[in-house]
A tleap script that builds the chain and sets N, CA, C and O, in Angstrom:
source leaprc.protein.ff14SB
mol = sequence {
  NMET ALA PRO GLU LYS ILE GLY GLN ALA ALA
  GLY GLN ILE TRP HIE MET LEU SER THR ALA
  SER GLU GLN VAL ASN ILE ALA ASP VAL ALA
  LYS LYS THR LYS LEU THR THR PRO LEU ALA
  TYR GLN GLY LEU GLY TRP LEU ALA ARG GLU
  GLY LYS ILE GLU TYR GLU GLN LYS GLY ARG
  THR ILE TYR VAL SER LEU ALA PRO SER GLU
  CYS ILE CCYS
}
set mol.1.N position { -24.846 3.020 5.505 }
set mol.1.CA position { -26.037 3.359 6.273 }
set mol.1.C position { -25.624 4.282 7.416 }
set mol.1.O position { -24.624 4.038 8.091 }
set mol.2.N position { -26.388 5.324 7.623 }
set mol.2.CA position { -26.098 6.285 8.689 }
set mol.2.C position { -26.358 5.654 10.062 }
set mol.2.O position { -27.362 4.969 10.260 }
set mol.3.N position { -25.446 5.893 10.998 }
set mol.3.CA position { -25.609 5.300 12.333 }
set mol.3.C position { -26.935 5.668 12.989 }
set mol.3.O position { -27.501 4.858 13.723 }
set mol.4.N position { -27.441 6.880 12.737 }
set mol.4.CA position { -28.705 7.250 13.371 }
set mol.4.C position { -29.872 6.406 12.847 }
set mol.4.O position { -30.812 6.126 13.592 }
set mol.5.N position { -29.821 6.002 11.578 }
set mol.5.CA position { -30.870 5.131 11.030 }
set mol.5.C position { -30.805 3.747 11.676 }
set mol.5.O position { -31.835 3.141 11.973 }
set mol.6.N position { -29.602 3.263 11.887 }
set mol.6.CA position { -29.442 1.958 12.529 }
set mol.6.C position { -29.913 2.031 13.981 }
set mol.6.O position { -30.560 1.105 14.471 }
set mol.7.N position { -29.594 3.117 14.662 }
set mol.7.CA position { -30.050 3.302 16.037 }
set mol.7.C position { -31.568 3.379 16.125 }
set mol.7.O position { -32.167 2.822 17.045 }
set mol.8.N position { -32.193 4.065 15.173 }
set mol.8.CA position { -33.658 4.136 15.143 }
set mol.8.C position { -34.257 2.758 14.891 }
set mol.8.O position { -35.262 2.391 15.499 }
set mol.9.N position { -33.636 1.996 13.991 }
set mol.9.CA position { -34.108 0.633 13.716 }
set mol.9.C position { -33.994 -0.220 14.976 }
set mol.9.O position { -34.895 -0.999 15.289 }
set mol.10.N position { -32.880 -0.070 15.697 }
set mol.10.CA position { -32.695 -0.814 16.941 }
set mol.10.C position { -33.810 -0.476 17.927 }
set mol.10.O position { -34.319 -1.360 18.615 }
set mol.11.N position { -34.187 0.787 17.998 }
set mol.11.CA position { -35.269 1.205 18.877 }
set mol.11.C position { -36.597 0.580 18.484 }
set mol.11.O position { -37.357 0.140 19.346 }
set mol.12.N position { -36.878 0.537 17.188 }
set mol.12.CA position { -38.114 -0.092 16.711 }
set mol.12.C position { -38.136 -1.577 17.066 }
set mol.12.O position { -39.155 -2.107 17.508 }
set mol.13.N position { -37.012 -2.232 16.869 }
set mol.13.CA position { -36.923 -3.665 17.167 }
set mol.13.C position { -37.092 -3.895 18.666 }
set mol.13.O position { -37.818 -4.798 19.081 }
set mol.14.N position { -36.421 -3.077 19.478 }
set mol.14.CA position { -36.530 -3.220 20.927 }
set mol.14.C position { -37.990 -3.080 21.346 }
set mol.14.O position { -38.487 -3.875 22.144 }
set mol.15.N position { -38.674 -2.079 20.815 }
set mol.15.CA position { -40.081 -1.856 21.168 }
set mol.15.C position { -40.938 -3.052 20.754 }
set mol.15.O position { -41.782 -3.508 21.525 }
set mol.16.N position { -40.723 -3.558 19.540 }
set mol.16.CA position { -41.496 -4.713 19.070 }
set mol.16.C position { -41.259 -5.915 19.983 }
set mol.16.O position { -42.205 -6.617 20.340 }
set mol.17.N position { -40.006 -6.157 20.361 }
set mol.17.CA position { -39.704 -7.288 21.237 }
set mol.17.C position { -40.274 -7.086 22.637 }
set mol.17.O position { -40.660 -8.055 23.291 }
set mol.18.N position { -40.332 -5.844 23.102 }
set mol.18.CA position { -40.849 -5.582 24.449 }
set mol.18.C position { -42.344 -5.845 24.544 }
set mol.18.O position { -42.863 -6.080 25.635 }
set mol.19.N position { -43.041 -5.810 23.419 }
set mol.19.CA position { -44.483 -6.066 23.429 }
set mol.19.C position { -44.831 -7.472 22.940 }
set mol.19.O position { -45.998 -7.865 22.963 }
set mol.20.N position { -43.827 -8.231 22.497 }
set mol.20.CA position { -44.066 -9.592 22.008 }
set mol.20.C position { -44.336 -10.521 23.193 }
set mol.20.O position { -43.711 -10.402 24.246 }
set mol.21.N position { -45.268 -11.437 23.003 }
set mol.21.CA position { -45.613 -12.367 24.077 }
set mol.21.C position { -44.681 -13.579 24.109 }
set mol.21.O position { -44.690 -14.351 25.068 }
set mol.22.N position { -43.883 -13.740 23.063 }
set mol.22.CA position { -42.939 -14.861 22.998 }
set mol.22.C position { -41.778 -14.484 22.104 }
set mol.22.O position { -41.761 -13.407 21.508 }
set mol.23.N position { -40.802 -15.384 22.013 }
set mol.23.CA position { -39.653 -15.152 21.155 }
set mol.23.C position { -40.123 -14.927 19.715 }
set mol.23.O position { -41.159 -15.448 19.300 }
set mol.24.N position { -39.347 -14.147 18.965 }
set mol.24.CA position { -39.701 -13.836 17.588 }
set mol.24.C position { -38.696 -14.509 16.652 }
set mol.24.O position { -37.485 -14.428 16.857 }
set mol.25.N position { -39.218 -15.168 15.635 }
set mol.25.CA position { -38.369 -15.761 14.609 }
set mol.25.C position { -37.578 -14.629 13.973 }
set mol.25.O position { -38.155 -13.622 13.561 }
set mol.26.N position { -36.270 -14.786 13.893 }
set mol.26.CA position { -35.415 -13.720 13.379 }
set mol.26.C position { -35.798 -13.325 11.950 }
set mol.26.O position { -35.601 -12.178 11.550 }
set mol.27.N position { -36.341 -14.263 11.187 }
set mol.27.CA position { -36.745 -13.970 9.815 }
set mol.27.C position { -37.972 -13.067 9.766 }
set mol.27.O position { -38.248 -12.472 8.724 }
set mol.28.N position { -38.716 -12.951 10.868 }
set mol.28.CA position { -39.927 -12.131 10.914 }
set mol.28.C position { -39.694 -10.720 11.444 }
set mol.28.O position { -40.608 -9.897 11.414 }
set mol.29.N position { -38.505 -10.430 11.922 }
set mol.29.CA position { -38.240 -9.128 12.539 }
set mol.29.C position { -38.473 -7.988 11.552 }
set mol.29.O position { -39.127 -7.004 11.898 }
set mol.30.N position { -37.955 -8.098 10.341 }
set mol.30.CA position { -38.120 -7.024 9.353 }
set mol.30.C position { -39.597 -6.788 9.058 }
set mol.30.O position { -40.041 -5.641 9.009 }
set mol.31.N position { -40.351 -7.848 8.863 }
set mol.31.CA position { -41.775 -7.722 8.536 }
set mol.31.C position { -42.555 -7.094 9.691 }
set mol.31.O position { -43.407 -6.232 9.475 }
set mol.32.N position { -42.262 -7.526 10.909 }
set mol.32.CA position { -42.998 -7.028 12.072 }
set mol.32.C position { -42.676 -5.562 12.384 }
set mol.32.O position { -43.486 -4.873 13.004 }
set mol.33.N position { -41.513 -5.087 11.966 }
set mol.33.CA position { -41.114 -3.705 12.236 }
set mol.33.C position { -41.219 -2.821 11.000 }
set mol.33.O position { -41.011 -1.610 11.078 }
set mol.34.N position { -41.543 -3.428 9.855 }
set mol.34.CA position { -41.629 -2.715 8.578 }
set mol.34.C position { -40.289 -2.077 8.178 }
set mol.34.O position { -40.254 -1.019 7.549 }
set mol.35.N position { -39.191 -2.741 8.556 }
set mol.35.CA position { -37.851 -2.320 8.178 }
set mol.35.C position { -37.384 -3.168 7.002 }
set mol.35.O position { -37.910 -4.256 6.770 }
set mol.36.N position { -36.393 -2.670 6.259 }
set mol.36.CA position { -35.787 -3.519 5.241 }
set mol.36.C position { -35.007 -4.612 5.969 }
set mol.36.O position { -34.600 -4.430 7.116 }
set mol.37.N position { -34.806 -5.724 5.313 }
set mol.37.CA position { -34.079 -6.827 5.951 }
set mol.37.C position { -32.665 -6.410 6.372 }
set mol.37.O position { -32.271 -6.689 7.504 }
set mol.38.N position { -31.885 -5.748 5.499 }
set mol.38.CA position { -30.540 -5.346 5.943 }
set mol.38.C position { -30.575 -4.414 7.154 }
set mol.38.O position { -29.764 -4.558 8.069 }
set mol.39.N position { -31.499 -3.468 7.166 }
set mol.39.CA position { -31.580 -2.541 8.297 }
set mol.39.C position { -32.027 -3.263 9.571 }
set mol.39.O position { -31.553 -2.946 10.661 }
set mol.40.N position { -32.927 -4.220 9.439 }
set mol.40.CA position { -33.355 -5.000 10.603 }
set mol.40.C position { -32.178 -5.777 11.193 }
set mol.40.O position { -32.010 -5.819 12.411 }
set mol.41.N position { -31.372 -6.385 10.340 }
set mol.41.CA position { -30.225 -7.138 10.846 }
set mol.41.C position { -29.169 -6.216 11.455 }
set mol.41.O position { -28.501 -6.587 12.420 }
set mol.42.N position { -29.020 -5.020 10.893 }
set mol.42.CA position { -28.087 -4.063 11.495 }
set mol.42.C position { -28.597 -3.620 12.866 }
set mol.42.O position { -27.815 -3.484 13.807 }
set mol.43.N position { -29.904 -3.394 12.977 }
set mol.43.CA position { -30.487 -3.041 14.269 }
set mol.43.C position { -30.340 -4.152 15.287 }
set mol.43.O position { -30.072 -3.892 16.460 }
set mol.44.N position { -30.513 -5.387 14.849 }
set mol.44.CA position { -30.308 -6.524 15.751 }
set mol.44.C position { -28.854 -6.582 16.222 }
set mol.44.O position { -28.585 -6.865 17.390 }
set mol.45.N position { -27.936 -6.317 15.324 }
set mol.45.CA position { -26.521 -6.285 15.690 }
set mol.45.C position { -26.238 -5.219 16.731 }
set mol.45.O position { -25.478 -5.443 17.673 }
set mol.46.N position { -26.847 -4.070 16.558 }
set mol.46.CA position { -26.693 -2.962 17.507 }
set mol.46.C position { -27.163 -3.409 18.889 }
set mol.46.O position { -26.459 -3.230 19.883 }
set mol.47.N position { -28.361 -3.994 18.940 }
set mol.47.CA position { -28.914 -4.448 20.219 }
set mol.47.C position { -28.083 -5.574 20.836 }
set mol.47.O position { -27.900 -5.624 22.053 }
set mol.48.N position { -27.584 -6.470 19.996 }
set mol.48.CA position { -26.752 -7.569 20.490 }
set mol.48.C position { -25.455 -7.034 21.086 }
set mol.48.O position { -24.999 -7.507 22.127 }
set mol.49.N position { -24.869 -6.052 20.423 }
set mol.49.CA position { -23.608 -5.465 20.905 }
set mol.49.C position { -23.806 -4.816 22.268 }
set mol.49.O position { -22.903 -4.817 23.104 }
set mol.50.N position { -25.004 -4.259 22.485 }
set mol.50.CA position { -25.307 -3.624 23.766 }
set mol.50.C position { -25.806 -4.613 24.816 }
set mol.50.O position { -26.076 -4.228 25.954 }
set mol.51.N position { -25.931 -5.886 24.438 }
set mol.51.CA position { -26.375 -6.910 25.386 }
set mol.51.C position { -27.857 -6.837 25.718 }
set mol.51.O position { -28.282 -7.300 26.777 }
set mol.52.N position { -28.647 -6.258 24.819 }
set mol.52.CA position { -30.071 -6.058 25.085 }
set mol.52.C position { -30.957 -7.187 24.569 }
set mol.52.O position { -32.134 -7.255 24.925 }
set mol.53.N position { -30.416 -8.069 23.741 }
set mol.53.CA position { -31.212 -9.173 23.203 }
set mol.53.C position { -30.464 -10.492 23.354 }
set mol.53.O position { -29.253 -10.528 23.567 }
set mol.54.N position { -31.224 -11.563 23.237 }
set mol.54.CA position { -30.662 -12.908 23.275 }
set mol.54.C position { -31.165 -13.680 22.070 }
set mol.54.O position { -32.294 -13.496 21.615 }
set mol.55.N position { -30.319 -14.533 21.574 }
set mol.55.CA position { -30.675 -15.409 20.460 }
set mol.55.C position { -30.780 -16.832 20.977 }
set mol.55.O position { -30.043 -17.233 21.879 }
set mol.56.N position { -31.707 -17.597 20.396 }
set mol.56.CA position { -31.823 -19.014 20.722 }
set mol.56.C position { -32.120 -19.773 19.443 }
set mol.56.O position { -33.031 -19.419 18.694 }
set mol.57.N position { -31.346 -20.816 19.200 }
set mol.57.CA position { -31.563 -21.634 18.019 }
set mol.57.C position { -32.341 -22.878 18.412 }
set mol.57.O position { -31.978 -23.594 19.345 }
set mol.58.N position { -33.420 -23.117 17.676 }
set mol.58.CA position { -34.243 -24.311 17.868 }
set mol.58.C position { -34.319 -24.987 16.510 }
set mol.58.O position { -35.018 -24.523 15.610 }
set mol.59.N position { -33.594 -26.086 16.373 }
set mol.59.CA position { -33.507 -26.736 15.069 }
set mol.59.C position { -32.768 -25.826 14.107 }
set mol.59.O position { -31.646 -25.402 14.383 }
set mol.60.N position { -33.394 -25.526 12.982 }
set mol.60.CA position { -32.763 -24.646 11.990 }
set mol.60.C position { -33.249 -23.200 12.099 }
set mol.60.O position { -32.870 -22.353 11.290 }
set mol.61.N position { -34.086 -22.919 13.099 }
set mol.61.CA position { -34.673 -21.592 13.251 }
set mol.61.C position { -34.016 -20.846 14.400 }
set mol.61.O position { -33.748 -21.421 15.455 }
set mol.62.N position { -33.758 -19.563 14.189 }
set mol.62.CA position { -33.171 -18.713 15.222 }
set mol.62.C position { -34.254 -17.759 15.717 }
set mol.62.O position { -34.947 -17.118 14.927 }
set mol.63.N position { -34.386 -17.679 17.036 }
set mol.63.CA position { -35.358 -16.801 17.667 }
set mol.63.C position { -34.618 -15.715 18.452 }
set mol.63.O position { -33.505 -15.927 18.932 }
set mol.64.N position { -35.242 -14.578 18.570 }
set mol.64.CA position { -34.658 -13.468 19.299 }
set mol.64.C position { -35.669 -12.960 20.330 }
set mol.64.O position { -36.878 -12.977 20.097 }
set mol.65.N position { -35.151 -12.512 21.468 }
set mol.65.CA position { -35.995 -11.938 22.525 }
set mol.65.C position { -35.154 -10.944 23.298 }
set mol.65.O position { -33.932 -10.903 23.159 }
set mol.66.N position { -35.825 -10.142 24.117 }
set mol.66.CA position { -35.089 -9.227 24.964 }
set mol.66.C position { -34.320 -9.992 26.033 }
set mol.66.O position { -34.780 -11.026 26.516 }
set mol.67.N position { -33.170 -9.491 26.394 }
set mol.67.CA position { -32.414 -10.073 27.495 }
set mol.67.C position { -33.202 -9.868 28.782 }
set mol.67.O position { -33.938 -8.887 28.896 }
set mol.68.N position { -33.071 -10.761 29.748 }
set mol.68.CA position { -33.811 -10.613 31.008 }
set mol.68.C position { -33.629 -9.238 31.660 }
set mol.68.O position { -34.559 -8.721 32.279 }
set mol.69.N position { -32.456 -8.652 31.528 }
set mol.69.CA position { -32.201 -7.342 32.124 }
set mol.69.C position { -33.013 -6.242 31.451 }
set mol.69.O position { -33.162 -5.159 32.016 }
set mol.70.N position { -33.540 -6.496 30.260 }
set mol.70.CA position { -34.325 -5.514 29.518 }
set mol.70.C position { -35.820 -5.702 29.707 }
set mol.70.O position { -36.611 -4.855 29.293 }
set mol.71.N position { -36.206 -6.786 30.319 }
set mol.71.CA position { -37.627 -7.098 30.469 }
set mol.71.C position { -38.304 -6.074 31.365 }
set mol.71.O position { -37.834 -5.777 32.464 }
set mol.72.N position { -39.419 -5.540 30.873 }
set mol.72.CA position { -40.182 -4.565 31.651 }
set mol.72.C position { -41.479 -5.191 32.147 }
set mol.72.O position { -42.500 -4.520 32.300 }
set mol.73.N position { -41.409 -6.488 32.391 }
set mol.73.CA position { -42.588 -7.272 32.793 }
set mol.73.C position { -43.066 -6.877 34.173 }
set mol.73.O position { -44.045 -7.434 34.670 }
savepdb mol mol.pdb
quit
């Protein structure tokens, strides 16, 4: 996968999370951004590496949200 495609996916995910009213189930990220599942996970990895998102596990479900430093609230 070309790095620019992964970077664009990361941007789409960041935008979706910035407008979300609550944490997003990690399994729903691809559907909400209309990305393929592999590309969505690569974009999440990109954002995680940059420290822009946080993960939280509740039971067997993993949720993702923007890191507090990224919040534009």
